[in-house]
mmCIF file of the N, C-alpha and C atoms, coordinates in Angstrom:
data_MODEL
# 
_entry.id   MODEL 
# 
loop_
_atom_site.group_PDB 
_atom_site.id 
_atom_site.type_symbol 
_atom_site.label_atom_id 
_atom_site.label_alt_id 
_atom_site.label_comp_id 
_atom_site.label_asym_id 
_atom_site.label_entity_id 
_atom_site.label_seq_id 
_atom_site.pdbx_PDB_ins_code 
_atom_site.Cartn_x 
_atom_site.Cartn_y 
_atom_site.Cartn_z 
_atom_site.occupancy 
_atom_site.B_iso_or_equiv 
_atom_site.pdbx_formal_charge 
_atom_site.auth_seq_id 
_atom_site.auth_comp_id 
_atom_site.auth_asym_id 
_atom_site.auth_atom_id 
_atom_site.pdbx_PDB_model_num 
ATOM 1   N N  . MET A 1 1  ? -120.972 -198.760 11.313 1.00 0.00 ? 1  MET A N  1 
ATOM 2   C CA . MET A 1 1  ? -119.976 -198.799 12.362 1.00 0.00 ? 1  MET A CA 1 
ATOM 3   C C  . MET A 1 1  ? -118.522 -198.187 11.541 1.00 0.00 ? 1  MET A C  1 
ATOM 4   N N  . ILE A 1 2  ? -118.258 -198.752 10.709 1.00 0.00 ? 2  ILE A N  1 
ATOM 5   C CA . ILE A 1 2  ? -116.925 -198.000 9.670  1.00 0.00 ? 2  ILE A CA 1 
ATOM 6   C C  . ILE A 1 2  ? -117.373 -196.512 9.519  1.00 0.00 ? 2  ILE A C  1 
ATOM 7   N N  . HIS A 1 3  ? -118.617 -195.912 9.370  1.00 0.00 ? 3  HIS A N  1 
ATOM 8   C CA . HIS A 1 3  ? -118.741 -194.603 9.487  1.00 0.00 ? 3  HIS A CA 1 
ATOM 9   C C  . HIS A 1 3  ? -118.470 -193.869 10.564 1.00 0.00 ? 3  HIS A C  1 
ATOM 10  N N  . TRP A 1 4  ? -119.033 -194.481 11.813 1.00 0.00 ? 4  TRP A N  1 
ATOM 11  C CA . TRP A 1 4  ? -119.691 -193.834 12.934 1.00 0.00 ? 4  TRP A CA 1 
ATOM 12  C C  . TRP A 1 4  ? -118.728 -194.502 14.145 1.00 0.00 ? 4  TRP A C  1 
ATOM 13  N N  . GLY A 1 5  ? -118.250 -195.658 13.911 1.00 0.00 ? 5  GLY A N  1 
ATOM 14  C CA . GLY A 1 5  ? -117.028 -195.819 14.946 1.00 0.00 ? 5  GLY A CA 1 
ATOM 15  C C  . GLY A 1 5  ? -115.851 -195.055 14.828 1.00 0.00 ? 5  GLY A C  1 
ATOM 16  N N  . THR A 1 6  ? -115.241 -194.605 16.080 1.00 0.00 ? 6  THR A N  1 
ATOM 17  C CA . THR A 1 6  ? -113.913 -194.088 16.707 1.00 0.00 ? 6  THR A CA 1 
ATOM 18  C C  . THR A 1 6  ? -113.433 -194.713 17.278 1.00 0.00 ? 6  THR A C  1 
ATOM 19  N N  . GLN A 1 7  ? -111.991 -194.565 17.443 1.00 0.00 ? 7  GLN A N  1 
ATOM 20  C CA . GLN A 1 7  ? -111.092 -194.983 18.582 1.00 0.00 ? 7  GLN A CA 1 
ATOM 21  C C  . GLN A 1 7  ? -111.600 -194.457 19.567 1.00 0.00 ? 7  GLN A C  1 
ATOM 22  N N  . GLU A 1 8  ? -112.047 -193.278 20.143 1.00 0.00 ? 8  GLU A N  1 
ATOM 23  C CA . GLU A 1 8  ? -112.615 -192.867 21.167 1.00 0.00 ? 8  GLU A CA 1 
ATOM 24  C C  . GLU A 1 8  ? -114.056 -193.034 21.749 1.00 0.00 ? 8  GLU A C  1 
ATOM 25  N N  . GLY A 1 9  ? -114.791 -193.929 20.638 1.00 0.00 ? 9  GLY A N  1 
ATOM 26  C CA . GLY A 1 9  ? -116.043 -194.102 21.101 1.00 0.00 ? 9  GLY A CA 1 
ATOM 27  C C  . GLY A 1 9  ? -117.011 -194.158 20.129 1.00 0.00 ? 9  GLY A C  1 
ATOM 28  N N  . GLY A 1 10 ? -118.329 -194.784 20.134 1.00 0.00 ? 10 GLY A N  1 
ATOM 29  C CA . GLY A 1 10 ? -119.145 -195.003 18.928 1.00 0.00 ? 10 GLY A CA 1 
ATOM 30  C C  . GLY A 1 10 ? -120.216 -194.357 18.889 1.00 0.00 ? 10 GLY A C  1 
ATOM 31  N N  . LEU A 1 11 ? -121.095 -194.787 18.104 1.00 0.00 ? 11 LEU A N  1 
ATOM 32  C CA . LEU A 1 11 ? -122.454 -194.058 18.252 1.00 0.00 ? 11 LEU A CA 1 
ATOM 33  C C  . LEU A 1 11 ? -123.449 -195.137 18.612 1.00 0.00 ? 11 LEU A C  1 
ATOM 34  N N  . ILE A 1 12 ? -124.437 -194.818 19.631 1.00 0.00 ? 12 ILE A N  1 
ATOM 35  C CA . ILE A 1 12 ? -125.599 -195.675 19.988 1.00 0.00 ? 12 ILE A CA 1 
ATOM 36  C C  . ILE A 1 12 ? -127.137 -194.662 20.128 1.00 0.00 ? 12 ILE A C  1 
ATOM 37  N N  . LEU A 1 13 ? -127.780 -195.359 18.738 1.00 0.00 ? 13 LEU A N  1 
ATOM 38  C CA . LEU A 1 13 ? -128.994 -194.734 19.009 1.00 0.00 ? 13 LEU A CA 1 
ATOM 39  C C  . LEU A 1 13 ? -129.786 -194.827 20.444 1.00 0.00 ? 13 LEU A C  1 
ATOM 40  N N  . SER A 1 14 ? -130.269 -194.224 20.570 1.00 0.00 ? 14 SER A N  1 
ATOM 41  C CA . SER A 1 14 ? -130.920 -194.166 22.019 1.00 0.00 ? 14 SER A CA 1 
ATOM 42  C C  . SER A 1 14 ? -132.566 -193.696 22.433 1.00 0.00 ? 14 SER A C  1 
ATOM 43  N N  . ASP A 1 15 ? -133.105 -194.178 22.714 1.00 0.00 ? 15 ASP A N  1 
ATOM 44  C CA . ASP A 1 15 ? -134.580 -193.701 23.003 1.00 0.00 ? 15 ASP A CA 1 
ATOM 45  C C  . ASP A 1 15 ? -134.745 -192.945 24.351 1.00 0.00 ? 15 ASP A C  1 
ATOM 46  N N  . TYR A 1 16 ? -133.645 -192.671 25.054 1.00 0.00 ? 16 TYR A N  1 
ATOM 47  C CA . TYR A 1 16 ? -133.684 -192.305 26.210 1.00 0.00 ? 16 TYR A CA 1 
ATOM 48  C C  . TYR A 1 16 ? -134.867 -192.879 27.352 1.00 0.00 ? 16 TYR A C  1 
ATOM 49  N N  . GLY A 1 17 ? -135.051 -194.024 27.408 1.00 0.00 ? 17 GLY A N  1 
ATOM 50  C CA . GLY A 1 17 ? -136.046 -194.812 28.139 1.00 0.00 ? 17 GLY A CA 1 
ATOM 51  C C  . GLY A 1 17 ? -137.433 -194.750 27.681 1.00 0.00 ? 17 GLY A C  1 
ATOM 52  N N  . ASP A 1 18 ? -137.621 -194.230 26.555 1.00 0.00 ? 18 ASP A N  1 
ATOM 53  C CA . ASP A 1 18 ? -138.901 -194.133 25.750 1.00 0.00 ? 18 ASP A CA 1 
ATOM 54  C C  . ASP A 1 18 ? -139.334 -194.940 24.779 1.00 0.00 ? 18 ASP A C  1 
ATOM 55  N N  . ASN A 1 19 ? -139.413 -195.876 24.947 1.00 0.00 ? 19 ASN A N  1 
ATOM 56  C CA . ASN A 1 19 ? -139.523 -197.085 23.624 1.00 0.00 ? 19 ASN A CA 1 
ATOM 57  C C  . ASN A 1 19 ? -140.503 -196.337 22.428 1.00 0.00 ? 19 ASN A C  1 
ATOM 58  N N  . ALA A 1 20 ? -141.744 -196.205 23.034 1.00 0.00 ? 20 ALA A N  1 
ATOM 59  C CA . ALA A 1 20 ? -142.496 -195.803 22.129 1.00 0.00 ? 20 ALA A CA 1 
ATOM 60  C C  . ALA A 1 20 ? -142.198 -194.178 21.209 1.00 0.00 ? 20 ALA A C  1 
ATOM 61  N N  . ALA A 1 21 ? -141.117 -193.584 21.805 1.00 0.00 ? 21 ALA A N  1 
ATOM 62  C CA . ALA A 1 21 ? -140.741 -192.523 21.206 1.00 0.00 ? 21 ALA A CA 1 
ATOM 63  C C  . ALA A 1 21 ? -140.123 -192.871 20.036 1.00 0.00 ? 21 ALA A C  1 
ATOM 64  N N  . ILE A 1 22 ? -139.671 -193.779 19.628 1.00 0.00 ? 22 ILE A N  1 
ATOM 65  C CA . ILE A 1 22 ? -138.630 -194.480 18.352 1.00 0.00 ? 22 ILE A CA 1 
ATOM 66  C C  . ILE A 1 22 ? -139.817 -195.742 17.892 1.00 0.00 ? 22 ILE A C  1 
ATOM 67  N N  . GLY A 1 23 ? -140.768 -195.875 18.306 1.00 0.00 ? 23 GLY A N  1 
ATOM 68  C CA . GLY A 1 23 ? -141.988 -197.147 17.840 1.00 0.00 ? 23 GLY A CA 1 
ATOM 69  C C  . GLY A 1 23 ? -141.132 -198.210 17.910 1.00 0.00 ? 23 GLY A C  1 
ATOM 70  N N  . VAL A 1 24 ? -140.827 -198.351 19.167 1.00 0.00 ? 24 VAL A N  1 
ATOM 71  C CA . VAL A 1 24 ? -140.302 -200.025 19.394 1.00 0.00 ? 24 VAL A CA 1 
ATOM 72  C C  . VAL A 1 24 ? -141.511 -200.265 20.636 1.00 0.00 ? 24 VAL A C  1 
ATOM 73  N N  . THR A 1 25 ? -142.268 -201.342 20.786 1.00 0.00 ? 25 THR A N  1 
ATOM 74  C CA . THR A 1 25 ? -143.241 -201.642 21.380 1.00 0.00 ? 25 THR A CA 1 
ATOM 75  C C  . THR A 1 25 ? -142.677 -203.170 22.298 1.00 0.00 ? 25 THR A C  1 
ATOM 76  N N  . ASP A 1 26 ? -141.687 -203.951 21.543 1.00 0.00 ? 26 ASP A N  1 
ATOM 77  C CA . ASP A 1 26 ? -140.689 -205.201 21.960 1.00 0.00 ? 26 ASP A CA 1 
ATOM 78  C C  . ASP A 1 26 ? -139.776 -204.812 22.933 1.00 0.00 ? 26 ASP A C  1 
ATOM 79  N N  . SER A 1 27 ? -139.553 -204.515 24.201 1.00 0.00 ? 27 SER A N  1 
ATOM 80  C CA . SER A 1 27 ? -138.249 -204.000 25.137 1.00 0.00 ? 27 SER A CA 1 
ATOM 81  C C  . SER A 1 27 ? -137.025 -204.809 24.773 1.00 0.00 ? 27 SER A C  1 
ATOM 82  N N  . GLY A 1 28 ? -137.395 -206.005 24.467 1.00 0.00 ? 28 GLY A N  1 
ATOM 83  C CA . GLY A 1 28 ? -136.131 -206.870 24.037 1.00 0.00 ? 28 GLY A CA 1 
ATOM 84  C C  . GLY A 1 28 ? -135.355 -206.631 22.743 1.00 0.00 ? 28 GLY A C  1 
ATOM 85  N N  . ILE A 1 29 ? -135.831 -205.639 21.933 1.00 0.00 ? 29 ILE A N  1 
ATOM 86  C CA . ILE A 1 29 ? -135.457 -205.168 21.226 1.00 0.00 ? 29 ILE A CA 1 
ATOM 87  C C  . ILE A 1 29 ? -133.961 -203.986 21.325 1.00 0.00 ? 29 ILE A C  1 
ATOM 88  N N  . ILE A 1 30 ? -134.397 -203.234 22.714 1.00 0.00 ? 30 ILE A N  1 
ATOM 89  C CA . ILE A 1 30 ? -133.274 -202.344 23.285 1.00 0.00 ? 30 ILE A CA 1 
ATOM 90  C C  . ILE A 1 30 ? -131.928 -203.520 23.542 1.00 0.00 ? 30 ILE A C  1 
ATOM 91  N N  . ARG A 1 31 ? -132.626 -204.572 24.108 1.00 0.00 ? 31 ARG A N  1 
ATOM 92  C CA . ARG A 1 31 ? -131.403 -205.362 24.583 1.00 0.00 ? 31 ARG A CA 1 
ATOM 93  C C  . ARG A 1 31 ? -130.558 -205.707 23.548 1.00 0.00 ? 31 ARG A C  1 
ATOM 94  N N  . TYR A 1 32 ? -131.134 -206.224 22.301 1.00 0.00 ? 32 TYR A N  1 
ATOM 95  C CA . TYR A 1 32 ? -130.635 -206.767 21.001 1.00 0.00 ? 32 TYR A CA 1 
ATOM 96  C C  . TYR A 1 32 ? -129.838 -205.527 20.234 1.00 0.00 ? 32 TYR A C  1 
ATOM 97  N N  . MET A 1 33 ? -130.244 -204.327 20.520 1.00 0.00 ? 33 MET A N  1 
ATOM 98  C CA . MET A 1 33 ? -129.583 -203.104 19.805 1.00 0.00 ? 33 MET A CA 1 
ATOM 99  C C  . MET A 1 33 ? -128.034 -203.337 20.599 1.00 0.00 ? 33 MET A C  1 
ATOM 100 N N  . TYR A 1 34 ? -128.441 -203.144 22.191 1.00 0.00 ? 34 TYR A N  1 
ATOM 101 C CA . TYR A 1 34 ? -127.198 -203.177 22.940 1.00 0.00 ? 34 TYR A CA 1 
ATOM 102 C C  . TYR A 1 34 ? -125.997 -204.224 22.580 1.00 0.00 ? 34 TYR A C  1 
ATOM 103 N N  . ASP A 1 35 ? -126.866 -205.304 22.674 1.00 0.00 ? 35 ASP A N  1 
ATOM 104 C CA . ASP A 1 35 ? -125.814 -206.535 22.578 1.00 0.00 ? 35 ASP A CA 1 
ATOM 105 C C  . ASP A 1 35 ? -124.879 -206.268 20.858 1.00 0.00 ? 35 ASP A C  1 
ATOM 106 N N  . SER A 1 36 ? -125.719 -205.934 20.018 1.00 0.00 ? 36 SER A N  1 
ATOM 107 C CA . SER A 1 36 ? -125.240 -205.789 18.785 1.00 0.00 ? 36 SER A CA 1 
ATOM 108 C C  . SER A 1 36 ? -124.198 -204.669 18.743 1.00 0.00 ? 36 SER A C  1 
ATOM 109 N N  . PHE A 1 37 ? -124.411 -203.546 19.511 1.00 0.00 ? 37 PHE A N  1 
ATOM 110 C CA . PHE A 1 37 ? -123.262 -202.852 19.232 1.00 0.00 ? 37 PHE A CA 1 
ATOM 111 C C  . PHE A 1 37 ? -121.767 -203.213 20.397 1.00 0.00 ? 37 PHE A C  1 
ATOM 112 N N  . SER A 1 38 ? -122.287 -203.931 21.137 1.00 0.00 ? 38 SER A N  1 
ATOM 113 C CA . SER A 1 38 ? -121.406 -204.725 22.269 1.00 0.00 ? 38 SER A CA 1 
ATOM 114 C C  . SER A 1 38 ? -120.509 -205.378 21.314 1.00 0.00 ? 38 SER A C  1 
ATOM 115 N N  . GLN A 1 39 ? -121.093 -206.080 20.728 1.00 0.00 ? 39 GLN A N  1 
ATOM 116 C CA . GLN A 1 39 ? -119.922 -207.161 19.724 1.00 0.00 ? 39 GLN A CA 1 
ATOM 117 C C  . GLN A 1 39 ? -119.505 -206.673 18.591 1.00 0.00 ? 39 GLN A C  1 
ATOM 118 N N  . TRP A 1 40 ? -119.539 -205.366 17.801 1.00 0.00 ? 40 TRP A N  1 
ATOM 119 C CA . TRP A 1 40 ? -119.094 -204.766 17.227 1.00 0.00 ? 40 TRP A CA 1 
ATOM 120 C C  . TRP A 1 40 ? -117.968 -204.247 17.808 1.00 0.00 ? 40 TRP A C  1 
ATOM 121 N N  . SER A 1 41 ? -117.977 -203.492 19.046 1.00 0.00 ? 41 SER A N  1 
ATOM 122 C CA . SER A 1 41 ? -116.830 -202.868 20.044 1.00 0.00 ? 41 SER A CA 1 
ATOM 123 C C  . SER A 1 41 ? -115.897 -203.940 20.418 1.00 0.00 ? 41 SER A C  1 
ATOM 124 N N  . ALA A 1 42 ? -116.308 -205.316 20.469 1.00 0.00 ? 42 ALA A N  1 
ATOM 125 C CA . ALA A 1 42 ? -115.296 -206.474 20.804 1.00 0.00 ? 42 ALA A CA 1 
ATOM 126 C C  . ALA A 1 42 ? -114.670 -206.486 19.434 1.00 0.00 ? 42 ALA A C  1 
ATOM 127 N N  . ARG A 1 43 ? -115.076 -206.832 18.208 1.00 0.00 ? 43 ARG A N  1 
ATOM 128 C CA . ARG A 1 43 ? -114.671 -206.628 16.951 1.00 0.00 ? 43 ARG A CA 1 
ATOM 129 C C  . ARG A 1 43 ? -113.565 -205.074 16.415 1.00 0.00 ? 43 ARG A C  1 
ATOM 130 N N  . LEU A 1 44 ? -113.770 -204.030 16.890 1.00 0.00 ? 44 LEU A N  1 
ATOM 131 C CA . LEU A 1 44 ? -113.236 -203.230 16.146 1.00 0.00 ? 44 LEU A CA 1 
ATOM 132 C C  . LEU A 1 44 ? -112.510 -203.061 17.427 1.00 0.00 ? 44 LEU A C  1 
ATOM 133 N N  . TYR A 1 45 ? -112.667 -202.966 18.744 1.00 0.00 ? 45 TYR A N  1 
ATOM 134 C CA . TYR A 1 45 ? -111.768 -202.185 19.829 1.00 0.00 ? 45 TYR A CA 1 
ATOM 135 C C  . TYR A 1 45 ? -111.088 -203.473 21.023 1.00 0.00 ? 45 TYR A C  1 
ATOM 136 N N  . GLY A 1 46 ? -111.682 -204.546 20.471 1.00 0.00 ? 46 GLY A N  1 
ATOM 137 C CA . GLY A 1 46 ? -110.971 -205.666 21.416 1.00 0.00 ? 46 GLY A CA 1 
ATOM 138 C C  . GLY A 1 46 ? -112.004 -205.758 22.850 1.00 0.00 ? 46 GLY A C  1 
ATOM 139 N N  . ASN A 1 47 ? -112.749 -204.775 23.149 1.00 0.00 ? 47 ASN A N  1 
ATOM 140 C CA . ASN A 1 47 ? -113.437 -204.937 24.179 1.00 0.00 ? 47 ASN A CA 1 
ATOM 141 C C  . ASN A 1 47 ? -114.958 -204.884 24.161 1.00 0.00 ? 47 ASN A C  1 
ATOM 142 N N  . PRO A 1 48 ? -116.015 -205.907 24.625 1.00 0.00 ? 48 PRO A N  1 
ATOM 143 C CA . PRO A 1 48 ? -117.412 -205.267 24.359 1.00 0.00 ? 48 PRO A CA 1 
ATOM 144 C C  . PRO A 1 48 ? -117.549 -204.155 25.259 1.00 0.00 ? 48 PRO A C  1 
ATOM 145 N N  . LEU A 1 49 ? -118.772 -204.129 25.250 1.00 0.00 ? 49 LEU A N  1 
ATOM 146 C CA . LEU A 1 49 ? -119.467 -202.658 26.120 1.00 0.00 ? 49 LEU A CA 1 
ATOM 147 C C  . LEU A 1 49 ? -119.828 -203.377 27.558 1.00 0.00 ? 49 LEU A C  1 
ATOM 148 N N  . PRO A 1 50 ? -120.104 -202.452 28.790 1.00 0.00 ? 50 PRO A N  1 
ATOM 149 C CA . PRO A 1 50 ? -119.984 -203.033 29.534 1.00 0.00 ? 50 PRO A CA 1 
ATOM 150 C C  . PRO A 1 50 ? -121.409 -203.599 30.096 1.00 0.00 ? 50 PRO A C  1 
ATOM 151 N N  . VAL A 1 51 ? -121.428 -204.635 30.577 1.00 0.00 ? 51 VAL A N  1 
ATOM 152 C CA . VAL A 1 51 ? -122.505 -205.434 30.926 1.00 0.00 ? 51 VAL A CA 1 
ATOM 153 C C  . VAL A 1 51 ? -123.997 -204.804 31.756 1.00 0.00 ? 51 VAL A C  1 
ATOM 154 N N  . LEU A 1 52 ? -125.064 -204.402 31.208 1.00 0.00 ? 52 LEU A N  1 
ATOM 155 C CA . LEU A 1 52 ? -125.642 -203.731 31.920 1.00 0.00 ? 52 LEU A CA 1 
ATOM 156 C C  . LEU A 1 52 ? -126.903 -204.671 31.951 1.00 0.00 ? 52 LEU A C  1 
ATOM 157 N N  . PRO A 1 53 ? -126.762 -204.844 33.207 1.00 0.00 ? 53 PRO A N  1 
ATOM 158 C CA . PRO A 1 53 ? -127.932 -206.161 34.064 1.00 0.00 ? 53 PRO A CA 1 
ATOM 159 C C  . PRO A 1 53 ? -129.709 -205.669 33.966 1.00 0.00 ? 53 PRO A C  1 
ATOM 160 N N  . ASN A 1 54 ? -129.661 -204.356 34.102 1.00 0.00 ? 54 ASN A N  1 
ATOM 161 C CA . ASN A 1 54 ? -131.270 -203.960 33.894 1.00 0.00 ? 54 ASN A CA 1 
ATOM 162 C C  . ASN A 1 54 ? -132.066 -203.919 32.644 1.00 0.00 ? 54 ASN A C  1 
ATOM 163 N N  . LEU A 1 55 ? -130.980 -204.079 31.526 1.00 0.00 ? 55 LEU A N  1 
ATOM 164 C CA . LEU A 1 55 ? -131.860 -203.996 30.257 1.00 0.00 ? 55 LEU A CA 1 
ATOM 165 C C  . LEU A 1 55 ? -132.698 -205.328 30.060 1.00 0.00 ? 55 LEU A C  1 
ATOM 166 N N  . PRO A 1 56 ? -133.923 -205.295 29.129 1.00 0.00 ? 56 PRO A N  1 
ATOM 167 C CA . PRO A 1 56 ? -134.358 -206.556 29.299 1.00 0.00 ? 56 PRO A CA 1 
ATOM 168 C C  . PRO A 1 56 ? -134.108 -207.729 28.484 1.00 0.00 ? 56 PRO A C  1 
ATOM 169 N N  . VAL A 1 57 ? -134.126 -208.854 29.044 1.00 0.00 ? 57 VAL A N  1 
ATOM 170 C CA . VAL A 1 57 ? -133.230 -210.012 28.147 1.00 0.00 ? 57 VAL A CA 1 
ATOM 171 C C  . VAL A 1 57 ? -134.136 -210.506 27.124 1.00 0.00 ? 57 VAL A C  1 
# 
């Protein structure tokens, strides 16, 4: 986050809906990645990422 985060936004590595493309077999990993970026967003910018209810829990 120190190297990729900016005041205008940050970088989120995405599989574009294709878990197999990045070798992820557990869909909960996507939720974990999003939540991790959300926590960093809150720390760095004062706001978490928007809640996305359609992500796996």
